[in-house]
N, C-alpha and C positions, 0 to 999 in steps of 0.2 A: 456203265460206265461210273466210277467214283470218281467224283471233283476232287482234285486234290487240295488239301487245304494247309494254309500255309501262315506264315507268320503272321503276317496283313491281318488276316483274318481274324486271328484269334488276338490282337490290339484293337479290331473295330469291333467284335462282340464284347470283349472287354467295356469300350468305352459309350458302346450303344445301352450296355446293361447298367451303364451304374446311372443314365439318366438319359432319356429316347429324348424331351427337349429341350434339353441343355447343349445338347450332341448337336442336332440339328439348329441348333441358334449363333451355333458357333461361329465366328468370323477371323482372321486374323485382323492382326493389329493395322489402324493405317502403316506404322511405321514399319511394319513388318511387307507391308505391300509398298511402301517406297523401295525399300532395300531390292526387293525383290524383282520391281520394275528396273532399278540399276543395272542388275547381275544381269537381265535378259537382255534388256539393251548391250551391254557390253558384250554378252555374247554372241549376236547379230552382228557384231562389228568384229569376232574373234579379237574381243580384247581382255577376254578372261584369265587370273589366271589358274593356277592347278587346285591352290585354295578357294577359285571362288566358283572354281566349276565343282568340286567337292563340295560347298555349298548351296546349288545349285540343285544338286542328285539331293542333299538331303530334304529341302524345298519337297520337291516328285515324292521322294519316299511320303514324307508327312500327309501331303496332302490324298497320297492316294489312300493311305490311312484313315483320314478325315473322310473321305468319300464313301467307305466300306463304312464307318461306322456310322455315316448318313444314313446308306443305304437301310442298314439293318434298322436302326432306329425308326426310320419311316414305315416299316415292313413290322415293326413290334407297336407301332402306334396305329395300325391299318386294322379298321372293325373286321378283316376277313383275313387276320390272324386269328389261328387256332394254336394255342401252345401247351403243348405236350409234357406232360406228368411221366 
């Protein structure tokens, strides 16, 4: 069975290839954390507007991309990683 490559995989690979160390050290800003917590609290209370709901979805997509990039970066830095030419 062949794994399906998604746009997320392609972007994650691009980010991981830029600098594995930088990708691994990335963390969202404190301001973004505050905003995301506000949105999640509103979501739990079923008080999100449509615009806010889309904002939460965008956060989830970006988080997924960053997680994929970090996984690839860790794999690239692993001593067991063998790069094929």
